VOTI-546871 format. One record per atom (N, C-alpha, C): residue in one letter; x, y, z. Coordinates in steps of 0.2 Angstrom, whole numbers, plus 5000, padded with zeros to 4 digits. Atoms other than C-alpha are relative to their C-alpha. Last residue first. Layout:
VOTI-546871
AXYZ/...
end
This chain:
VOTI-546871
R500750015001/R489549194849/R499650064999/I500349945003/I491349164848/I499349994999/Q500750005002/Q492149034860/Q499950074997/E500450064998/E493748964866/E499350014997/L500749995001/L495049084859/L499649945001/R500450024994/R496749044866/R499350015000/P499850074999/P497749044849/P499649975006/F500150014993/F496849204844/F500149935002/T499749944996/T497349264827/T500149995008/P499350014999/P497049094819/P500450055004/I499850064998/I495249104824/I500749995000/L499950004993/L494949294823/L500349935002/R499249994999/R495149284804/R500250005008/R499650065001/R493449204804/R500750015001/L500050044993/L492649354812/L500449944999/A499649974995/A493249464797/A500049965007/P499350015002/P492649344784/P500450035006/V499750074999/V490949334793/V500749994998/C499550004995/C490649524793/C500349935002/L499449965002/L489749534777/L500650005005/D499450045003/D488649384781/D500650044998/T500250045006/T487549504792/T500649964998/L499450035004/L487749584809/L499749964995/S500249995007/S486449704817/S500649974996/N499849945003/N486849634835/N499850004993/H500549955000/H485949504845/H500250074998/T500750025001/T487449404850/T499550064999/L500249955005/L489249474849/L499349994998/C500750015002/C490049374863/C499850064997/L500349945003/L491949354864/L499349994998/N500750015002/N492849224874/N499850074998/T500250075000/T494749184876/T499250004998/L500750015000/L495649344872/L499849934999/S500250034994/S497549334876/S499249995000/P500150075001/P497949374858/P499849965006/K500150034993/K497549554860/K499949935000/T499449994996/T498349644845/T499949985007/S499450045003/S497049574833/S500650015004/L499850064996/L495749644844/L500549964998/T499749984994/T495849814835/T500249945005/S499449975001/S495549734818/S500450025006/V499650065001/V494149624824/V500750034999/L499950044994/L493249774832/L500649944999/D499649964996/D493449874816/D500249975007/K499450015003/K492649734806/K500650045004/A499850064998/A491249724819/A500749994996/G499750004993/G490949904818/G500349945002/S499449965000/S490749894799/S500350015007/D499550045004/D489549744800/D500750045000/T500150025007/T488549834814/T500649974996/L499450015004/L488549844833/L499849984993/G500049955006/G487049914841/G500649994996/V499749944999/V487549844859/V499950054994/S500549955001/S486449694859/S500250075002/G500650025003/G487849574865/G499550065000/L500349945004/L489549644868/L499449994996/W500750015002/W490249524881/W499850074997/L500449945002/L492149524882/L499349984997/T500750015002/T493149384891/T499750074999/Q500050065004/Q495049394892/Q499349984997/I500650035002/I495349574898/I500049944996/K499950075000/K497149604905/K499349964998/C500750035000/C497349784901/C500049934999/D500250014993/D499149834906/D499349975000/P499750064997/P499749804888/P499849995007/N499549994995/N498549934881/N500349945003/R499350005003/R497649874866/R500650015005/L499750064999/L496149834876/L500749994997/A499850004994/A495650014877/A500449945002/E499449975001/E495450014858/E500450005007/S499550055002/S494049884861/S500750034999/V499850054996/V493150004872/V500549954998/L499649974995/L493250154861/L500249955005/K499349985002/K492750054846/K500450035006/V499650075001/V491249974854/V500750024999/G499950024993/G490650154859/G500449935000/S499549954997/S490850214841/S500249985007/D499350025002/D490050054833/D500550055003/G499949995007/G488450074844/G500749994998/L499449975002/L488550094862/L500150014993/K500049965007/K486750084867/K500750034998/N499949934999/N486949954882/N500150034993/G500649964999/G486249784882/G500150075001/S500650025004/S487849684884/S499450055002/L500349935002/L489349774892/L499449994996/V500750015003/V490049624902/V499750074999/L500449945001/L491949634905/L499449984997/K500650015004/K493049484911/K499550065001/T499950055006/T494849494915/T499449984997/V500750035004/V494849654925/V500249954995/T500350064996/T496449674936/T499449974997/H499650075001/H497749774926/H499749955004/N500250054994/N496749944924/N500449934998/T499550004995/T497650074913/T499949955005/S499350015003/S496650054897/S500550005005/L499850075002/L495050014907/L500749994997/A499950044994/A494950184915/A500349934998/S499449974997/S495050274898/S500249965006/A499550035004/A493750154891/A500750035002/L499950074998/L492550194905/L500649974996/D499650004993/D492850384903/D500149925002/V499349975001/V492450374884/V500449995007/A499550055002/A491050244886/A500750035000/G499750034994/G490050374895/G500549954999/S499749954996/S489850474880/S500349975006/V499349995003/V489550324869/V500350055004/T500049985007/T488050264880/T500750024998/L499449975003/L487850164896/L500050024993/G500249935003/G486050144902/G500750034998/V500049954995/V486449994914/V499950074997/S500749964999/S485949854903/S500050055006/N500550015005/N487549744906/N499350045002/L500349935001/L488849824917/L499549994995/G500750005003/G489549664925/G499750064999/L500449944999/L491449674930/L499350004995/T500650005004/T492449524934/T499550065001/Q499950055005/Q494149544941/Q499549994995/I500650025004/I493949704952/I500349954994/K500050075000/K495349714964/K499549974996/C500650035003/C495749904963/C500149925000/D500150064996/D497149954975/D499449964997/P499450045000/P497850094963/P499949935004/N499750004993/N496050154961/N500649955000/R499449965000/R495750184942/R500450005007/L499550045004/L494550044941/L500650045000/A499850064996/A493550124956/A500649964996/E499649984995/E493450284947/E500349955004/S499449995003/S492750194932/S500550035005/V499650065001/V491450124943/V500750014997/L499750024993/L490950294949/L500449944999/K499449954999/K490850354930/K500349985007/V499550045003/V489650204927/V500750045001/G499950064995/G488450284939/G500649964997/S499849974994/S488550454929/S500249945005/N499249995001/N488450364912/N500350035007/G499849945005/G486750294917/G500850015000/L499449964997/L486550184933/L500150064995/D500049935003/D484750124929/D500650045002/N500249944995/N485049944935/N500150064996/D500749995000/D485049784924/D499850055006/G500450005006/G486849734928/G499250025001/L500549944999/L487849794943/L499550004994/S500550015005/S488949634945/S499550065002/L500549944999/L490649664954/L499549994995/H500550025005/H491749504956/H499450055001/Q499750045005/Q493349544965/Q499649994994/C500350055002/C492649694975/C500349964994/K499850064996/K493749804984/K499749944997/H499450025003/H493649944970/H500349945004/L500050035006/L491849964974/L500649974997/I499850085000/I492049984992/I500049974994/P499350024997/P492150174995/P500249935000/K499449985004/K490850204981/K500649995004/L499550065001/L489550094989/L500650034997/W499950034993/W488450234996/W500549955000/Q499649954996/Q488650334979/Q500249975007/L499350035001/L487850184970/L500550045004/G500050064996/G486150234977/G500749975000/E500049984993/E486350404969/E500149955005/C499449964998/C486850334953/C500050025007/Q499849955005/Q485350214952/Q500650035002/I499549954998/I484950044960/I500250064995/S500349945001/S483349954955/S500550065003/C500149984993/C484149794962/C499750075000/S500749995000/S484149704945/S499850025007/D500450005006/D485949644947/D499350015002/L500649964999/L486749684964/L499650014993/D500450015006/D488049544965/D499350045002/L500649954999/L489449594976/L499650004994/H500649995005/H490649444976/H499550055003/K500050055005/K492349414984/K499550014995/I500750035001/I492449574994/I500049954994/T500250035006/T494249625000/T499349975000/D499449995004/D494849735014/D499949984993/C499750065003/C493149745022/C500650024996/L499450024995/L492749895034/L500449944997/V499549955002/V491649975020/V500649985004/I499650025005/I490649815021/I500650054998/T499650054998/T489949865038/T500549984994/S499549984994/S489350035034/S500449955002/S499549965004/S488549975017/S500550035005/Y499550045004/Y487749835027/Y500550044997/S499750054996/S486949945040/S500549964996/T499349974998/T486650095028/T500449955004/G500049964994/G485150015019/G500750015002/E500549955000/E485049865007/E500250045007/L499749944997/L486249735001/L499650065000/D500549964998/D485149584996/D500350065004/T500249965006/T486549494987/T499550065002/P500750025002/P487349435003/P499850054994/L500549964997/L489249465004/L499349984998/E500649995004/E490549335001/E499550045004/S500650045000/S492049355012/S499550014995/S499950045006/S493849435010/S499449945000/L499849965005/L493749505028/L500249954994/K499250005000/K492749385038/K500250054994/M499749995006/M490849415041/M500849995001/N500150065004/N489749355055/N500350004993/K499950064997/K490449465068/K500049944995/F499250015000/F490449615057/F500249935003/S499850025006/S488549595055/S500849994999/E500350065001/E488249595073/E500249974993/I499550054997/I489549735075/I499749934999/L499450005004/L488549845063/L500549945003/D500150045006/D486849805070/D500749994996/S500250074998/S487449855088/S499949964993/G499450044999/G488350005080/G499849935002/E499750035006/E486750065073/E500649965001/E500550045003/E485950085090/E500349974994/E500050064996/E487550165096/E499549944998/M499550045002/M487550285082/M500149935004/A500250045006/A485850335087/A500549964997/K500450064998/K486550365104/K499749974994/L499650065001/L487850475097/L499749945002/E500150035007/E486550615095/E500449944999/P500650055000/P486550635114/P499949974993/L500250005007/L488250705114/L499549964999/L499949935002/L488750745132/L499750014993/H500549974996/H488150575138/H500050084999/H500650005003/H489050505123/H499450035004/M500449944999/M490650565130/M499350004997/K500149994993/K491450395132/K499650075002/V500550054997/V491150355114/V499850015007/F500749985002/F491950515109/F499549965003/C500149944996/C493550465119/C499350034998/K500250034994/K493550295111/K499850065005/W500750035001/W493550385094/W499849975007/I500449945001/I495050495100/I499349974999/L500149984993/L495950335106/L499550065000/K500450054996/K495750265089/K499850025007/L500750005003/L496350415080/L499549965004/V500349944997/V497850425091/V499350004998/R500150024993/R498350245086/R499750065004/P500550054998/P497950285068/P499949995007/E499850075001/E499050445067/E499549955002/K499650044995/K498050605068/K500249934997/E499349995002/E497550705052/E500449965005/T499850045006/T495750645054/T500750004998/V500150074998/V495550725071/V500349954995/L499450014996/L496150895065/L500149935002/N499450005005/N494850895051/N500749995004/L500050075004/L493550835064/L500650004995/L499850054995/L493950995075/L500149934997/L499350004999/L493951105060/L500249955005/T499650035006/T492251045055/T500750005001/S500150075001/S491551065073/S500449974994/G499550024995/G492251245075/G500049924999/A499449995003/A491351295058/A500649975005/A499950055005/A489751215065/A500750004997/R499850064997/R489951305081/R500149954995/S500650034997/S490051465072/S500249935003/G500550025005/G491251585064/G499449975003/R500049965006/R492451695074/R499449984996/K500249934999/K492051615091/K499950044994/T500750004997/T492051435085/T499850075002/R500450015006/R493651465074/R499250005003/K500049945004/K494551535089/K499550004995/I500349954996/I494051385101/I499950074996/V500750025000/V494551265087/V499650055004/Q500249995007/Q496251355084/Q499249985000/K500149935001/K496551365103/K499750014993/Y500649984995/Y496351175106/Y499850084998/E500650035003/E497551145091/E499350025004/Q500149965006/Q498851265098/Q499349974997/E500349934998/E498651185116/E499950044993/S499649954997/S498951015108/S499750065002/F499949935004/F497550895105/F500650045004/Y500050025007/Y497650705110/Y500050074996/K499449995004/K498250765127/K500049974993/E499750075001/E496850695137/E500650004996/Y499950024993/Y496450875143/Y500349935000/A499449974998/A496650935125/A500249975007/L499550035004/L495350805119/L500750045002/V499950074998/V494250855133/V500649974996/F499750004993/F494351035130/F500249935002/A499349985002/A493951015111/A500450005007/V499650065003/V492450915116/V500750024999/N499850064995/N491951045128/N500349944998/K499449984996/K492151185115/K500149955006/V499450005003/V491151085102/V500650035005/E499550004995/E489751045113/E500750014998/E500349974994/E488251095102/E500550005006/Q500149935001/Q489251055086/Q499850035006/I499649964996/I489850885091/I499950075000/A500150014993/A488350785085/A500550045005/E500749974997/E488250875069/E500049985007/E500049935000/E490150845065/E499350035003/L499649984995/L490050665070/L500050085001/R500450014994/R488550635059/R500450025006/Q500549955000/Q489550715044/Q499649995007/R499849935000/R491050615047/R499550055001/Y500449964994/Y490250445051/Y500250075000/H500750015001/H490850365034/H499550045005/N500349965006/N492450455034/N499349995000/T500049934998/T492850395052/T499750044994/L500649994995/L492350215048/L499950075001/D500750015004/D493450215032/D499450025005/L500049945004/L494950285043/L499350004996/L500249954995/L494650145056/L499950074996/Q500750014998/Q494650015042/Q499850065005/S500449985006/S496350075036/S499250005001/D499949935001/D497150065053/D499550034994/D499349985001/D496349905058/D500150074998/C499749965005/C494649895066/C500750004999/R499950055005/R494049755078/R500350044993/E499550054999/E494349855093/E500249964994/L499349965000/L493350005086/L500649955001/L499949995007/L491849885083/L500750034999/E499850065003/E491949825101/E500250014993/M499350014998/M491950005107/M500249934997/M499549965004/M490450045096/M500749985002/S500050035007/S489449895103/S500550044996/S499650065001/S489949945121/S500149974993/M500450035005/M489350125121/M500449934998/P499849995007/P490150175137/P499649964995/P499650055003/P489150185153/P500250014993/A500350035006/A488650355158/A500449944998/D500749994999/D489150405176/D499649974994/G500450065003/G490850325171/G499350015002/T500350034995/T491850445182/T499649944998/R499550054997/R493150485169/R499649965005/M499950065005/M491850575157/M500449955004/T500650045001/T491250675172/T500149944995/S500150044994/S492950725177/S499449964999/A499650065001/A493350785159/A499949955006/V500150045006/V491850895159/V500449945000/S500650044998/S492150955177/S499749964994/D499950064996/D493851005172/D499449965002/G500350065003/G493151115158/G500249945004/G500750004998/G493451275168/G499749944997/Q500150054995/Q495351245168/Q499349995001/D500549984995/D495551335151/D499849955005/V500750025001/V497051265142/V499550025006/G500349945002/G498651365145/G499349984998/E499949944996/E499751205147/E499650064996/A499649955004/A499151055138/A499950065004/M500449965004/M498450925151/M500450064997/
end
């Protein structure tokens, strides 16, 4: 044990070692299955609940971590000092800050330590019940697996946060709004095929998707954002993210009120060499003849385009010559509609 740590907590450490309260086996099993990055995701997911659970016993928890030599004497004293000066909530926040800074091996040991202390921290019992659901779902899933489309509640969102790659996440017409999408923010960039169409996400929700596109580890290849309430102002941020993204090959934006200005923003993003989009759907976006001409002009620098959808827009015969020029410009073009 770290020198200088109050010996009065020996009874706490002793109780934890005696096994009077059996460990939460489901959470233990889940911890064993986590690799380093998944463990950090799990910690971030449970962060607020851990802080709340630890508040009442923050001094004892800090003592046990020092007793087990996961905390240094200085770290232990920092938590005690913060608790005395501020409040138990402040001490709990500091304690979790120190925990998340630990190397993965130590972080996993601290998690197991928390699990063993569940008799001191009654609120962890709720996590045990959830842990049973999590581990059952985790058993039936492989990393890089297809997920069910009826993704609801925190059990699935908690489980999929542990995945490295998600092949398909299809949430079309699920009545999801920006607030609900926040739950999935940690995993959006991991989806190879992400479909969020026919949900009232608005510009704020699409902004979360844009953040996923900017993630260095982004794996999104197909992105469905049809009829999500995207407007010109939201298209600015999306276009910026697309301009530097090198994974998306299919983009569906049909059914959004983009108009000529919004379409121009998106099409200009395709000019960037990093952008790999081959299929672009812009049906029912309020595009006019003038906007179509600008679109063709901009896309002329993107010979890799294979599919372009412009159905149900306010187009007339005036834009036909411009569209015809696409044929010799795009050697790989398979379809315009």
